[in-house]
N, C-alpha and C positions, 0 to 999 in steps of 0.2 A: 768414609775414610774415620782410617786409623789407627793409635797414635802407638808407635812400639813401643818409644824410651822418647825421655823429655825431648823435646828439638823435631822428634821427626815421624812426620805422620808419613799413612803406603794406598792406596788404593786401584779400583783395578777400575778397567772402564770399556769396552767392545769396543775393536777398532772399528771406523765406516768403510775400510779397505777391504779389511778381509773377508777370504772365497775359503771353503770349503772343499775343499779334494785337490790340496799343491802339496800335496806329498811328496817330497824329492827335493825339490825346488825355491827361490830363493822367497815364496810366500808360503813355504810352510812355518807357521810360527801358528800360535794359538791368542781367539778373537780377544777376547781377555787383556791386555798389557797392565806394564806393573807406572807407577807413578808414585813420584815422591816431594812432599814439604818438605825443605826443611826451617826450623824457626834459631837463627840464632844469635845473638846480642839487639842489633835492632835492624834486621835485615831477614829477610822473606824469600825464600831459593827455591823454585819451583823447578823439579828433572823431569826433561820428556812429556811435559802434563798435556790429561786429553779432559776432555772435562767430560764426565758420563752422560748417560741418559735420561737422567733427575738434574739438569741441571744450579735448579734450583737450591734444589738441596742442596745443591755445588758453594756454589756459593754463596751462601748465605752461611754455611759455613766457615771457607777458606777467605770471606771478606771480616767477618772476627776473627782468624787468626792474625789474620796482615794487618788487621788495624792500626795505626802507630806507626805501618813500619813503613823503609826503601822495600821496593819487589826485584827479586828480578827470576830473567825465566835461562836459563841454561839449557843449555841439548848436545846430547850423551853423538851423536848421527846424524848425520843430514835427514834421514828417510822419519829422523821421532821431530820433525816438525808441526806434526799434531794440532794442540790446539795454541800450540805458543802465539799465533796473533793476539786470541781472543786473552787469554790472557793479560796479553801486555797492554794492550788498545784498554782494558777494565783499571787494572792496577797502573800506568805509566811507566812500565817498568822493565828494568836494565835489558842487555841481553849480553856481554861481552862476557865469551869466555877465555880471558886473560888475563894472567897472572892478579896484575897489577890493578883491576876490575875490579874480582873477589872477597870475596867475605876471608881476615882472616885460618876459616874452620873451615874454609875449600880449599884447593888443592887439587889442579887440575891432571892430570893424567895420561897428557897422547903417546896414544900404542902409530911407532912409525913404522907407514905405510897402511894401516889397519881402516884408516878413514876416521877413528872415532875417539874421544878423548871418553878417560873415565875418570869419576866423580871420587876423589877422601879425601872423608870430616873425621881428622884425625881423630877428634875427643872421643867421638860416638864409635870409631873403628870399623867404619860403614863404606864399601864400595858402592858405587855407581855407576854400571855398567851399561855398553846400550843396547847392542847387540851380541858382539863378541865371543859374551861370556852369559847363556840362557842354562835354565834351572831344567834337570835330570833325574826331578822327581825330587821325593819328600828328604829336606833338608841334602838337597846333592844342588850340584851347577857344572856344564861343560860347556866349553868350546866348540861355536856352532856351526855346521857344517861347512864341508865346505863352496854347496852353490852358493850360503851368505857372503863369499868371496871372492867370486870370476867374476864380476863386479868391478873387483879394483882395479886397476893401472897399473899395483907394486904382481899381479900374478903371484897373490899371499897363497900358498898352504895353510892350511892346517895344523904341518908340523913347524911349516914358519909361526902361525902364529903363536900355540902355547908356547915359541920357546924366548919370543915378545915379549907374552905375558909374562912370565915367572919370576919377572921382576914383581912380579907381588908379597911375592913369597915374600920377600922381605919384611912387608907391613904387618904387625898384628890385629889383622882383621880380626873382626867380631861375625857382621850383618854384609851378606852383598843383595842390596835389592835389584832384581830382574826383573827388566820389562818385562821378558820371554822368559814363564813364568813361576811360581813362587818362591819367594823370600827366601834365606839361609836368613834365621833369626841367631845362630848359632856357633859356637867354631865355626863361624869362616870358612878361619886360612890351613885349617886339615882339608873342607872341602875343596880349596883352592891347591892343594898340593895332590888330593887324589883328579882332580882337573889336568891337571899341569901337568905332573911327571906319571902316573898311569896308564897303561893305554888307550891309544887313536880309541875311541866312540865313530864308528860308522853307521852308527842306525840310520842317519840321518843322513 
């Protein structure tokens, strides 16, 4: 685990459901996925957590970080249940994504038709998406491919998703904590603008 700025922790772990050779499908993602722990006020919040292979060292670190705090586990998209139940059982964590249940420093942004909640941490200028924004190389982000949207009842297209995500450009985004890809740690709004306003990336 690495503390990226005060109270914001990030780590990656190999996903047990990852399979090679899935290019062009909804399973086309890298083996290691990103997870976030945010500590603010008297609360510790896990976003899409996945316990890594060295579980003993992981729990030792998180036990120390969350000691004396209430704990919450938030999921961006239903596919990201991951180690949610393990964290809930260990810390007696709550799970509601309702705005009234969250710490004042966490804002849920529901993306209509995309079946995802992107979380905004205004104090840190940090976005935490699930599957709708993914890595696009060093300090880059892009909208997920069409194959990741085809299961949605809304029949959303990549172009429609980009339009609905443009609301994010109203935020002073500095960091984007990606689940799939390296986090963007500087000038996140510019990275978002390139992803949402430029040509559609059909590489995947």
